Every structure is written in structure tokens, then in C-alpha cells.
C-alpha positions as CSV (number, residue, x, y, z in Angstrom):
1,M,0.0,0.0,0.0
2,F,1.7,3.2,-1.2
3,N,-0.8,5.6,0.3
4,K,0.0,7.9,3.2
5,F,-1.9,7.2,6.4
6,V,-1.8,9.3,9.5
7,V,-3.2,7.6,12.6
8,I,-4.5,10.1,15.1
9,D,-5.5,9.7,18.8
10,L,-6.6,12.4,21.2
11,E,-7.3,12.7,24.9
12,T,-9.9,15.3,25.7
13,T,-11.7,16.9,28.6
14,G,-15.0,15.4,27.5
15,N,-17.0,14.1,24.6
16,I,-18.6,17.1,23.0
17,P,-16.3,19.7,21.3
18,K,-19.3,22.0,20.5
19,K,-20.0,22.4,24.2
20,G,-16.5,23.5,25.0
21,D,-14.6,20.2,25.5
22,K,-10.9,20.5,24.6
23,I,-8.0,18.4,23.5
24,I,-5.4,17.7,26.2
25,Q,-3.1,15.4,24.3
26,F,-2.5,14.9,20.5
27,A,-0.6,12.0,19.0
28,A,0.0,11.0,15.3
29,V,1.7,8.1,13.7
30,V,2.6,8.4,10.0
31,I,2.6,5.4,7.7
32,E,4.0,5.6,4.2
33,N,4.8,2.7,1.8
34,G,3.6,0.2,4.4
35,M,6.0,1.5,7.2
36,I,5.8,3.8,10.1
37,T,7.9,6.8,9.1
38,E,7.2,9.4,11.8
39,Q,5.6,9.8,15.2
40,Y,4.6,13.0,16.9
41,S,2.8,13.7,20.2
42,S,2.3,16.7,22.5
43,L,0.3,17.6,25.6
44,I,-2.0,20.5,25.0
45,N,-3.1,23.2,27.4
46,P,-6.9,23.2,27.2
47,Q,-7.1,26.5,29.1
48,K,-9.6,25.0,31.4
49,A,-9.6,22.6,34.3
50,I,-9.3,18.9,33.5
51,P,-12.2,17.0,35.1
52,V,-11.3,14.5,37.8
53,F,-12.7,11.5,35.9
54,I,-10.6,12.4,32.9
55,E,-7.5,12.7,35.1
56,E,-8.2,9.2,36.5
57,L,-8.8,7.8,33.0
58,T,-5.7,9.3,31.3
59,G,-3.3,10.1,34.1
60,I,-3.1,13.6,32.7
61,N,-3.6,16.4,35.2
62,D,-3.6,20.2,35.2
63,E,0.0,20.5,36.4
64,M,1.2,18.4,33.4
65,V,-0.5,20.7,30.8
66,I,0.0,24.1,32.4
67,N,3.2,24.8,30.4
68,A,2.1,22.8,27.3
69,P,1.3,24.6,24.0
70,I,-2.3,25.6,23.2
71,F,-3.7,23.8,20.1
72,S,-3.2,26.8,17.8
73,E,0.6,26.5,18.4
74,I,0.8,23.0,17.1
75,A,-1.9,23.4,14.4
76,P,0.7,24.0,11.6
77,K,2.4,20.7,12.5
78,V,-0.9,18.9,12.4
79,I,-1.8,20.4,9.0
80,S,1.6,19.4,7.7
81,L,1.2,15.8,9.0
82,L,-2.2,15.4,7.4
83,D,-1.3,16.8,4.0
84,G,-2.2,14.2,1.3
85,A,-3.0,11.5,3.8
86,Y,-5.9,9.3,5.0
87,F,-7.0,10.4,8.5
88,V,-7.2,7.2,10.5
89,A,-8.5,6.7,14.1
90,H,-10.2,4.1,16.3
91,N,-13.8,5.5,16.2
92,V,-12.7,8.2,13.7
93,L,-15.7,10.5,14.0
94,F,-14.8,11.3,17.6
95,D,-11.3,12.3,16.9
96,L,-12.2,14.0,13.6
97,S,-14.9,16.2,15.2
98,F,-12.5,17.4,17.9
99,L,-9.7,18.1,15.4
100,Q,-12.0,20.0,13.1
101,E,-13.3,22.2,15.9
102,E,-9.8,23.0,17.1
103,L,-8.5,23.7,13.5
104,I,-11.4,26.0,12.7
105,N,-10.9,27.8,16.1
106,A,-7.3,28.3,15.1
107,N,-8.4,29.9,11.8
108,Y,-7.6,26.9,9.6
109,E,-10.0,25.2,7.1
110,G,-10.0,21.9,8.8
111,F,-9.4,18.4,7.3
112,Y,-11.6,17.3,4.4
113,G,-9.5,14.4,3.0
114,P,-10.4,10.7,3.2
115,V,-10.9,9.0,6.6
116,L,-10.6,5.4,7.8
117,D,-12.1,4.0,11.0
118,T,-10.2,1.1,12.4
119,V,-13.3,0.0,14.4
120,E,-15.1,-0.5,11.1
121,L,-12.1,-2.2,9.5
122,A,-11.8,-4.6,12.5
123,R,-15.5,-5.5,12.4
124,I,-15.3,-6.2,8.6
125,L,-12.0,-8.0,8.5
126,Y,-12.3,-9.9,11.8
127,P,-16.0,-10.8,11.9
128,T,-15.5,-13.5,14.5
129,A,-13.5,-11.4,17.0
130,D,-14.6,-11.4,20.6
131,G,-14.5,-7.6,20.8
132,Y,-13.5,-4.4,18.9
133,K,-12.2,-2.2,21.7
134,L,-8.6,-1.1,21.1
135,S,-7.4,-3.2,24.1
136,D,-9.3,-6.3,22.8
137,L,-7.7,-6.1,19.4
138,A,-4.3,-5.4,20.7
139,E,-4.5,-8.5,22.9
140,Q,-5.8,-10.6,19.9
141,E,-2.8,-9.5,17.8
142,N,-0.3,-9.8,20.7
143,L,0.5,-6.1,20.5
144,R,2.1,-4.4,23.5
145,H,-0.3,-1.7,24.9
146,D,1.2,-0.6,28.2
147,R,-0.6,2.8,28.5
148,P,-4.2,2.6,27.4
149,H,-6.0,6.0,27.3
150,Q,-2.8,7.9,26.6
151,A,-2.8,9.3,23.1
152,D,0.8,8.4,22.1
153,S,0.4,4.8,23.2
154,D,-3.1,4.4,21.6
155,A,-2.0,6.0,18.3
156,E,1.0,3.6,18.1
157,V,-1.1,0.5,18.7
158,T,-3.8,1.7,16.3
159,A,-1.1,2.2,13.6
160,E,0.2,-1.3,14.2
161,L,-3.3,-2.6,13.8
162,L,-3.9,-0.6,10.7
163,L,-0.8,-2.3,9.1
164,I,-2.3,-5.7,10.0
165,F,-5.7,-4.7,8.6
166,L,-4.1,-3.4,5.3
167,N,-2.2,-6.7,4.9
168,R,-5.4,-8.6,5.6
169,L,-7.3,-6.6,2.9
170,M,-4.6,-7.5,0.4
171,T,-4.9,-11.2,1.1
172,L,-8.6,-11.3,0.5
173,P,-9.8,-12.9,-2.8
174,R,-10.3,-10.3,-5.5
175,H,-13.9,-11.5,-5.9
176,T,-14.5,-10.6,-2.3
177,L,-12.9,-7.2,-2.6
178,K,-15.0,-6.3,-5.7
179,Q,-18.2,-7.2,-3.7
180,L,-17.1,-5.1,-0.8
181,V,-16.6,-2.0,-3.0
182,P,-20.3,-1.1,-3.6
183,L,-21.1,-1.8,0.0
184,A,-18.3,0.3,1.3
185,G,-20.1,3.4,0.0
186,G,-22.5,3.1,3.0
187,L,-19.8,3.3,5.7
188,K,-18.6,6.1,8.0
189,S,-15.2,6.0,6.4
190,D,-13.8,6.1,2.9
191,L,-13.0,2.4,2.6
192,Q,-14.6,2.4,-0.9
193,Q,-11.9,4.8,-2.1
194,L,-9.1,2.7,-0.6
195,L,-10.5,-0.5,-2.2
196,D,-10.7,1.2,-5.6
197,E,-7.1,2.2,-5.3
198,M,-6.1,-1.3,-4.4
199,L,-8.1,-2.9,-7.3
200,D,-7.2,-0.4,-10.1
201,P,-3.6,-1.8,-10.6
202,L,-5.0,-5.3,-10.7
203,E,-7.5,-4.6,-13.5
204,G,-6.8,-6.8,-16.5
205,T,-4.3,-9.1,-14.6
206,E,-4.9,-12.8,-14.0
207,I,-6.8,-13.7,-10.9
208,T,-5.0,-16.3,-8.8
209,L,-6.8,-17.9,-5.9
210,S,-5.5,-19.4,-2.7
211,Q,-5.6,-23.2,-2.6
212,H,-8.0,-22.8,0.3
213,I,-10.6,-20.7,-1.7
214,E,-13.1,-21.5,-4.3
215,I,-15.6,-19.4,-6.2
216,F,-19.2,-20.5,-6.2
217,K,-21.8,-18.5,-8.1
218,G,-19.6,-15.4,-7.7
219,I,-18.9,-15.7,-4.0
220,A,-15.5,-16.7,-2.6
221,L,-15.9,-19.6,-0.1
222,K,-13.4,-21.5,2.0
223,K,-13.0,-25.0,0.7
224,T,-14.1,-27.7,3.0
225,S,-11.1,-29.4,4.6
226,P,-10.9,-33.1,3.9
227,Q,-11.2,-35.4,7.0
228,P,-7.8,-36.0,8.4
229,D,-6.3,-39.5,8.1
230,F,-5.5,-40.4,11.7
231,P,-2.6,-42.7,12.3
232,V,-3.9,-45.7,14.2
233,A,-1.4,-47.0,16.7
234,S,-3.8,-49.7,18.0
235,R,-7.3,-50.9,17.4
236,N,-7.7,-51.9,21.0
237,T,-11.2,-50.8,22.0
238,S,-11.4,-52.7,25.3
239,Y,-12.6,-50.3,28.0
240,P,-10.1,-49.7,30.8
241,E,-11.9,-51.5,33.6
242,N,-9.3,-50.9,36.4
243,D,-7.9,-47.7,37.7
244,E,-4.3,-48.4,36.6
245,D,-5.4,-48.7,33.0
246,K,-7.3,-45.4,33.2
247,I,-4.2,-43.7,34.7
248,N,-2.0,-45.0,32.0
249,I,-4.4,-43.5,29.4
250,L,-4.7,-40.2,31.1
251,H,-1.0,-39.8,31.7
252,K,-0.6,-39.3,28.0
253,G,-2.3,-35.9,28.2
254,F,-1.1,-34.7,31.6
255,K,2.4,-34.1,32.7
256,S,1.4,-34.5,36.3
257,F,-1.8,-36.4,36.8
258,E,-3.7,-36.6,40.0
259,K,-6.2,-39.5,40.3
260,R,-9.8,-38.3,40.9
261,I,-11.8,-41.2,42.4
262,G,-15.1,-39.5,41.5
263,Q,-14.1,-39.1,37.9
264,F,-13.2,-42.8,37.6
265,Q,-16.4,-43.8,39.3
266,M,-18.3,-41.7,36.8
267,M,-16.5,-43.3,33.9
268,D,-17.4,-46.8,35.0
269,A,-21.0,-45.8,35.8
270,V,-21.5,-44.3,32.3
271,Y,-19.9,-47.2,30.5
272,N,-22.0,-49.8,32.4
273,A,-25.2,-47.8,31.7
274,F,-24.4,-48.0,28.0
275,L,-23.5,-51.7,28.3
276,T,-26.7,-52.7,30.1
277,D,-29.0,-50.3,28.3
278,R,-30.0,-48.6,31.5
279,H,-30.7,-44.9,32.3
280,L,-28.3,-43.2,34.6
281,L,-28.6,-40.0,36.6
282,I,-25.3,-38.4,37.8
283,E,-24.8,-35.3,40.0
284,A,-21.1,-34.5,39.5
285,G,-19.5,-32.2,42.0
286,T,-17.1,-29.4,41.1
287,G,-13.7,-30.6,40.2
288,V,-14.7,-34.1,39.2
289,G,-13.9,-33.5,35.5
290,K,-17.3,-34.5,34.2
291,S,-16.6,-33.8,30.5
292,L,-13.8,-36.4,30.4
293,G,-15.9,-38.5,32.8
294,Y,-18.5,-39.1,30.2
295,L,-16.5,-38.6,26.9
296,L,-14.0,-41.4,27.5
297,P,-16.5,-44.2,28.2
298,A,-18.8,-42.8,25.4
299,A,-15.8,-43.0,22.9
300,Y,-15.0,-46.6,23.9
301,F,-18.6,-47.8,23.7
302,S,-19.2,-46.0,20.3
303,Q,-16.2,-47.8,18.9
304,Q,-17.2,-51.2,20.2
305,C,-20.8,-51.1,19.1
306,K,-20.2,-49.0,15.9
307,R,-23.1,-46.7,16.8
308,P,-23.3,-43.0,17.4
309,I,-23.8,-41.3,20.7
310,V,-25.5,-38.0,21.0
311,I,-24.2,-35.5,23.5
312,S,-26.6,-32.7,24.3
313,T,-25.5,-29.5,26.2
314,F,-27.3,-26.5,27.5
315,T,-24.9,-23.8,26.4
316,I,-23.2,-22.9,23.1
317,P,-19.8,-22.3,24.9
318,L,-19.9,-25.9,26.2
319,Q,-20.6,-27.2,22.7
320,E,-17.7,-25.4,21.3
321,Q,-15.4,-26.4,24.2
322,L,-16.3,-30.1,23.6
323,L,-15.7,-29.9,19.9
324,R,-12.6,-27.6,19.8
325,K,-10.9,-28.7,23.0
326,E,-12.1,-31.8,24.9
327,I,-12.5,-34.2,21.9
328,P,-9.2,-33.3,20.2
329,F,-7.6,-33.8,23.7
330,L,-9.4,-37.2,24.0
331,N,-8.1,-38.3,20.6
332,K,-4.5,-37.8,21.9
333,L,-5.2,-40.2,24.8
334,L,-7.1,-43.0,23.1
335,P,-5.6,-45.9,21.1
336,F,-8.1,-45.1,18.3
337,N,-9.6,-41.9,16.9
338,I,-13.2,-40.8,17.2
339,Q,-15.0,-38.4,14.8
340,A,-17.2,-35.8,16.3
341,A,-19.7,-33.4,14.7
342,L,-21.7,-30.4,15.9
343,L,-25.3,-30.1,14.8
344,K,-27.6,-27.2,15.7
345,G,-31.0,-26.1,14.5
346,R,-31.5,-25.0,10.9
347,S,-31.7,-21.3,11.7
348,H,-28.2,-21.3,13.1
349,Y,-26.8,-21.7,9.5
350,L,-26.5,-19.2,6.7
351,N,-28.6,-19.7,3.6
352,L,-26.2,-18.8,0.8
353,E,-28.9,-18.4,-1.8
354,K,-30.8,-15.8,0.3
355,F,-27.5,-14.0,1.2
356,H,-26.5,-13.9,-2.5
357,Q,-29.9,-12.3,-3.4
358,T,-29.5,-9.6,-0.7
359,L,-26.2,-8.5,-2.3
360,L,-28.4,-7.1,-5.2
361,D,-30.4,-5.0,-2.8
362,E,-29.8,-1.2,-2.6
363,N,-30.3,1.5,0.0
364,D,-29.4,-0.7,3.0
365,N,-29.1,0.8,6.4
366,Y,-25.7,1.0,8.1
367,D,-25.9,-2.1,10.2
368,T,-27.1,-4.2,7.2
369,T,-24.3,-2.9,5.0
370,L,-21.7,-3.7,7.6
371,T,-23.1,-7.1,8.3
372,K,-23.1,-8.0,4.6
373,M,-19.4,-7.0,4.4
374,Q,-18.7,-9.1,7.6
375,I,-20.3,-12.2,6.0
376,L,-18.5,-11.8,2.7
377,V,-15.2,-11.9,4.6
378,W,-16.4,-14.6,7.0
379,L,-17.3,-16.9,4.0
380,T,-13.6,-17.0,3.2
381,E,-12.9,-18.4,6.7
382,T,-15.8,-20.5,7.8
383,E,-16.5,-24.2,7.1
384,T,-19.6,-24.3,9.2
385,G,-21.7,-21.2,8.2
386,D,-22.8,-21.2,11.9
387,K,-24.0,-17.8,13.1
388,D,-22.5,-18.3,16.5
389,E,-19.1,-17.8,15.0
390,L,-20.0,-14.2,14.1
391,N,-19.9,-11.1,16.3
392,L,-23.0,-9.2,15.0
393,S,-24.5,-6.0,16.2
394,S,-28.2,-5.9,17.1
395,G,-28.9,-4.6,13.6
396,G,-26.8,-7.4,12.2
397,Q,-28.9,-9.9,14.1
398,L,-32.0,-8.6,12.4
399,F,-30.3,-9.0,9.0
400,W,-29.4,-12.6,9.9
401,D,-33.1,-13.4,10.2
402,K,-33.4,-12.6,6.5
403,V,-30.6,-14.8,5.4
404,R,-30.7,-17.7,7.8
405,N,-31.6,-21.2,6.8
406,G,-35.3,-22.1,6.9
407,Q,-37.7,-24.9,6.1
408,A,-38.7,-23.6,2.6
409,V,-35.2,-23.3,1.1
410,Y,-34.1,-23.9,-2.4
411,E,-37.6,-23.9,-3.9
412,T,-36.3,-22.0,-6.9
413,N,-32.8,-23.2,-7.5
414,S,-31.5,-26.6,-6.2
415,D,-27.9,-25.8,-7.4
416,W,-27.3,-24.1,-4.0
417,L,-27.8,-27.5,-2.2
418,E,-24.2,-28.4,-3.0
419,K,-22.9,-25.7,-0.6
420,D,-25.7,-25.7,2.0
421,F,-24.1,-25.4,5.4
422,F,-27.0,-27.1,7.3
423,L,-27.0,-30.1,5.0
424,K,-23.2,-30.3,5.4
425,A,-23.6,-30.3,9.2
426,K,-26.2,-33.1,8.8
427,R,-23.9,-35.2,6.6
428,D,-21.0,-34.7,9.1
429,A,-23.3,-35.8,11.9
430,A,-24.4,-38.9,10.0
431,T,-20.9,-40.3,9.9
432,A,-19.8,-39.2,13.4
433,D,-19.1,-41.3,16.5
434,L,-20.1,-38.5,18.8
435,I,-22.8,-36.0,17.8
436,I,-22.8,-32.8,19.8
437,T,-26.1,-30.9,19.9
438,N,-28.3,-28.7,22.2
439,H,-31.2,-29.5,24.4
440,S,-33.7,-27.6,22.2
441,L,-32.8,-29.6,19.0
442,L,-32.7,-32.9,21.0
443,L,-36.2,-32.3,22.4
444,S,-37.7,-31.1,19.1
445,D,-36.2,-34.2,17.5
446,M,-37.7,-36.5,20.2
447,T,-41.2,-34.9,19.8
448,G,-41.0,-35.3,16.0
449,K,-41.5,-31.5,15.4
450,G,-38.4,-31.2,13.4
451,P,-36.3,-34.4,13.2
452,S,-32.8,-33.4,12.3
453,L,-30.5,-35.8,14.2
454,P,-29.4,-39.0,12.6
455,R,-30.8,-42.2,14.1
456,Y,-29.4,-42.9,17.5
457,D,-30.0,-45.1,20.5
458,Y,-27.7,-43.6,23.1
459,A,-27.5,-40.1,24.5
460,I,-25.7,-38.1,27.2
461,I,-27.6,-35.0,28.4
462,D,-25.1,-32.7,30.1
463,E,-26.7,-30.3,32.5
464,G,-30.0,-32.2,32.1
465,H,-31.7,-30.1,34.8
466,Q,-31.6,-27.1,32.4
467,S,-33.7,-28.9,29.8
């Protein structure tokens, strides 16, 4: 990226410049040719008392700014820094409104060049991030951020994030970038201009795709990863009846393993319930290790009888923990490998055909526009199409209701069935040893109101009192 970007951060006496709030610290980081080339910061005398809560937040007090320049004294430097540049900030309208007010009061025209908001960029480019505060993003990217709410530190971290975001933009498929362009016109910042500047030199050049990306009906999608070929050290599926055998298995995953009698008792009880076709109710105390307490015997029994076991949980975080953490860990312990799949209700999954149709709509509101852009980027990353991966605004949640999977899908065009996320989840579940689901889907399946689960005879209901 050969543009000039100036990342600005301000500390102020309040939130409303029109009501007399003033800048008390200005910081700028200049990026040219993809590198930080200059940094500038200065305390500023606001010519008014700094409120106590601002002093507590920023660490800047009246004594620190008493001999600092007033804004008009540094205004020429600010104008010089911003010449020919994109104005960049984390929540750009806040910083820009203060800077405009101060520049005008200092008898300058103000800044009227292009602006970029790193909050917007983060939401679009990292649609699954847990949060979009500067501190959240810095932690996610392992950036050092020692002095939050001090302009020089915040500007430096924001600049480092911007470089990451620009690199992320350049790695997106060209198909995705082209679809982002018309949508970007509805943003707070001038991302549309930046995207046009990125795409112009590529016009007429050959499009090369990452080996992990495919184009389906004009949309860039992540290719489905093939099931891994697990090396099988042993096909021994005999359940470890005695404690010594269990300890030998668990020692593979723990450097220092402490035997939990309650956990071993739970394992035996679960396994024997499966073996004798009997119902079992367990109240597991804190520290027992209940997930492993039922997963290990379930894995052995599923392998022995060659039949799936459904595991139903009450919360989405526990479902994700089982699939992403507990079961991969279990596969490290066992002398065989188990396949697990997560299956949720149909409405959890994106309907690609509906989403494709909404890309043709015009005059969207801000939240809808931003959510469309998030989903376009997300489709280059996700293999599940599961909404719970996304970090959506409340307006984004409303848009999801328009593009989610439903009962009456593909009535007009069955071609989309090939890439249907819900049907893929069902196919994965049909070949899995352990099927992870939620209480709601389990109950609706049992009552026949919407059977989605593959045929099964054995189930574990975690936190059954919540159902």
C-alpha cells in the first residue's frame, strides 16, 4: 500500500467539542509505503480545568499541561502531517470532530480528506473477534499496549493494527474485494476509495486464488477441509476397567496427573449404563472432571458397538469447548480416533442463496451494509456457516433473520444445495461417532416436530436439569 496514512489519537476533557470540551493530548503516527515513518505527540493546554474522571482515566492532570502549548501553536504541524493523507482513528468520527473544531478555532480550514475508521475495519476484517475495543484487538494480535487512554500509546497501537488490517485486505480474494466496493459506500469511512485504489492496478491481470478458496456463483468460499487420516497405533477398544489402565491412558495428556476417584467412578457408571441399556442420573460435583468422565466411556462404547452417541449440552460455549478442546484432547489419549460433529437447529446456519440475493439490494441501512461485508469476509474463513461464530450488532442480528436457513429453502434453485451449510452439518453428523447438539434440538427431534438428528439409541444429556 503506497498511500500515506496518519493515525490520530486524542485525549480530551469530555466528549462534545461543540460544548467546549478541549484536546489535552494529541498524537499522530505516519505510515508511508507500508511502514511507520514518523511519530509525533504533544500535551496541550486546554485553558480550562481537567475533570477528575478524565485525570483518573488518562493520568493527565492540570499541572502536566500548564506549560504545554495551546492547540493553535501545534496546528501548523498537524496540518503538515495530514497533508495528502488518510485520516485514521479508532472511532474516527470522535477524533475528527474534535480536530475539526480546534483547527477552525485556530483559523484553519480543517481536514476534508479521506478518513478510515479502524473499528469499522476490524468489524469487517475480523467478523468473529470477541470484541472491537482497542485493548481487545491489541490482545488478539499480541501487540504491546502498556498505557491505554494515553494518546501516544493508543496511536501507536492503532497504527500497528492498521498495518495488519491493510495486509489482511490485500490477502482477501479479488472476488470478495470487488463485492465489498459497492457496499463500502455506505460506511462512515472512505474504505470504498481505498478498495478502488487497491483494485485499479490489478485490472486486467490474471486472478489467482489461494488453494483454500473456491468461487461458487460469484462468492468466494473457503474450501471444505478433507477429513484427516488419523494414524492408528492400535485398534484396542477394550474399555479400561481398572484404575491403573485409566491412569496409563490419562498420563498421555497430563504431565502431572492426580487421580480423581469421583471421575473414575463416573466413567465406570457411564460405561456400564451403556453396556446394560439402563438410564443413569449423575450429580457430578465441582472438580470431578465430568466432560472427560462421560466422553472417555462414550468413545469406547461407540467404537465397540459402531453406533453414534448424542451429547446434548445447554450452552453454546460448552458445545464449542467439547468440539474444539475436549474431543481433540481425547483423541490424543485413546488408542483409536473418534469423529465428532456439531449439529444445531437449521436457523443457526447461513442460507447462501438468500444472502446472494441480498447483495443485489440497494439502500441498505448502516448495520445491514456492515453485516453483509462481515459475512463476505467470513465466508472466506468458515467451514460451518454457523451464526454463533460471528460477532454481530443488534442490527446485524436482524439482517441474519433474513438470510438464515429455513424450512422452505431452495424452492427455486436446487444448485445451492451443493454448498448448503446445514446439509453439510447433517452429513457430518451422519458419519460421526459423537454428535454434539443442544437440548432444544434434542427435544424437538424427540417430539417429531423437526427431526434433524441421525438415528441414535444412546445419548448423554449434560446439565440435564436445564432442559
